[in-house]
N, C-alpha and C positions, 0 to 999 in steps of 0.2 A: 154862476153865469149861465144864461140860457141863450145858446146860439141857434138861430133858425137857418136851415140850409134852403137856398133858393130853389124852387121847383122849376124856374125858367132857364137856369143854366144847364145846357145839354150835357156837359161833361160831368157835373155834379149829380145830375139825374141818372146818368148811366152808372156812376159809382155807387149811388144809393141802391139801385136795382142789383148790382153785382154783390153788394154787401149783404143784402137780404137773401140772395141765392147762396152766398157762402154760408150764412147762418144755417139755412136749411140743409145744406150739404154736411156741415159739421154735426148737426143734430142726428142725421142718418148714420154717420160714422162713429159717434161717440154717444154714450148714454147721457152724460151731462158735460158737454164741452166747456172749457174754461179759457178765456183769453185774459192774460195778465198784462198790466201796464204799470211799469215801475219807473222811477226816476226821482231826481232831487226836487226840492221845493220850487214851485212856480215854473216848472219845465213844460207844463201843459198837459200833464197826464190826467188830472182830474176832469178838466173840461172835455178832453178827447174821450175818456172813459164814459162820461155821461152821454156824449153824443152818440157813441157806438151803441150803448145800451138802449137808448131811445129808438135809434133806427132799427135795431135788431129785435127789440122788445125782449131782451134778455135781462136777467137779474143784475143789479148793480151793487158792487161792494166797494165802499169807500172805507178802506181799512183805517185811515187817519182819524176818522170821526170817533173811533173807539178810544184811541189814545188821548184825543183832545177831550173827550167827555170825562175820562178818568182824571185827567189833569185839572179840569174845571172843578169837579166835585172835590178833589183833593185840596185844591186852593180854598174852596168855600168852607171846608171842614178843618182847615188847618193841618192837614196830614202832610208830614215831611217825607221827602224822598228817602227810601231805605226802611221806613217804618213798616211793620207787619200790616198795619191798617191799610197801607197803599196797595199791597198785594191782595188783600181781602176785597178792596174795591174792585179790582179787576176780576176776581173770581166771582163775586156776587154784586155786580154793579147795580146802584140804585137808580140808575137812569134807564130809559128805553127809547128805542128808535121807532119812528112812525113815518110812513110814506104813503102817498095816495096810489102809487103803482110801483111794482118791483123794480122797474127800470129808472125810477126817479130818485134823486138824492134824498136822504132821510132828514127829518127834523128830529131834534134831540130834546127830550123832556126830562126834567128833574124836579121832584117835589111839586108837581103840577104846573111847572113853568116851562115855557118853550125857551131853551137856552141856546138855540142853534146859532144865533148871531154872536154869542159870546165865545162859543167853542172855536169860532172861525177867526179869532183875533190872533195877531202875531205873538202877543204875550202868552196865550194859552199854547199856541203851536210850539213855542220855545220850551215850555214846561213839559209838553208832550214828548218832545225830542229827547229830553233828559230821562223821563219816565221809561221810554222805549229801550233804554240800555239795561233795564232790569229784567233778567231772564224769567223770573216767576210771573211778572206781569205780562210779558210777551206770550209765555206759554198759555196763560189763562185766556187771554184775548184771542189767541190763535184758534182755540176751540170754538169760539163764537164765530170767527170768520169762516171756518171750515163749514159751519152750519148754514152759511148763506149760499153754499153751492146747491142749486136746484135746477130743475127743468124749466125752460128749454135749454138754458146755458147761463154762464156767469162771466161778467166783465169785472175783473178785480183790479183795483187801483191802489198802489202803495209803493213801498220801497223794497219789500222782500217777497212779493207775491209769487214771482217766478223762480226764486232761488230757494225759498224755505216753505212758505204756506202751500203753494200749489206747484211743486217741482215737476209734476207730470202734466202741466197745463198744455192744452192743445197747441196754442200759439203764444209766444211771449214777445212783448214789446218793451223797449227801454227808451225813454225820452230824455234828451239832454238839451241844454241851451246855455248860452254864455251868461256869466254871473251878472253882468251889467244889464242884460236884457231881462233876466228874471227879476232883479231888484226893481227895475222900472215897472214891470207888470204888477208887482206887489204894491209899489208906491201909488200907482194909478188906482188900484183897488182900494187902498186905504183912503185916498182922497175922495173917492166916490162914496165910500161907506161912512167915513167920519169927517171929511173935509179937512183933514190934516195928516201929516206924515213926514218923515225924514228919509230922503232917498239914501243918504249915506248910512243912516242908522239901520235901515232895512237891509242894505247890501251887507253891512257887517254881520248882522243877525243871521242872514242866509248862509254867509260864508262859514260862520261858526257852526251852524247847524249841519252844513255839508260835511265839515271835518268830523264832527261828532258822529254822524250817521255812517260815514265811510270807515271810521276807525274803531267803531264799537266792536267788542269781541263776539257778540251774539248777533247773527243775521245782519252783517254790515251791508250798506248800500252799494250794490254793484250789479252790472247787467248779467243775466243768466248767460251761459256759454252759447246757447243757440238763440238768443234774442235778436229781434229786429231792432237796429239802432236808428232812432229818428232824431235828428237835430232840428229844433224849431226856431233857432236863433233869428233866421232871416225870413220866417214865414208867418203869415197871419193864422188865426185859429182855423179858419176854413181851409187854407192851404195845408196846414198840418194834418187836418182830418182827412183830406184827399190823399195825402202822402201815406198816412197810416193805412187807409183802406187799400190803396194800391199794394202796399207792403203785405197786408193780410192775404189778399188774393194771390199775390206772387208766392208767398210762403206756402199756402195751401196747395198751389200747383207744383211748386218745386221746393220741397221742405229742406233741402240742403243749402239753400242760398239765403243770405241775409240782405237787408236793404239799408243803405246808408245814404245820407244826403251829401 
């Protein structure tokens, strides 16, 4: 999803300017600053992470794409969960990521094919969630995620970016949203992409994935202790972005306070 921010809105224009100034300030204070955005499926973290990265011209890490790509290749090759081959796929992935700019979402290529649209499906996302419970897989992919940290800074989107992968991140955000709202977002996306979808089915899938992510023994889904909590249930994407930016600015000025809706 590519959201363009209006340059005519005075409030948004001011926030964009403040965000860029914040980026410059963080770059002066830290060698390679990191902003993490964690949260459950369809809570808005991916879209907001992309918007922040583009506005700040920082590197963008979509951690989920690594798990999804492994899930897709495993499905293509008939590799079952728990097999040694699955761990080997994570350690030596046969796919590669390509992006026109560091702040843009990557395309995924496997055996000369662009598989990006396939790794974004709900089916692959569900498989990826199951694979993410395997410690050896997480460990191997975490090394690749850490390698994404580079100057001038990193926006990292995932489920354990602020708690496990980048525990010393400069600023941490955790997005939440009501289950019904998240299911509707995914349903509308499915209708736009494929022209079909089941709202109830998507809701049940997200609910099961939430439970799996929150209950897994390794790197469970939860907000970091010092994270800014953003509830996007009643907000548009642009409103959420503005709320996040305000939270980032406030946290940088007063690091002991969190922002909630």
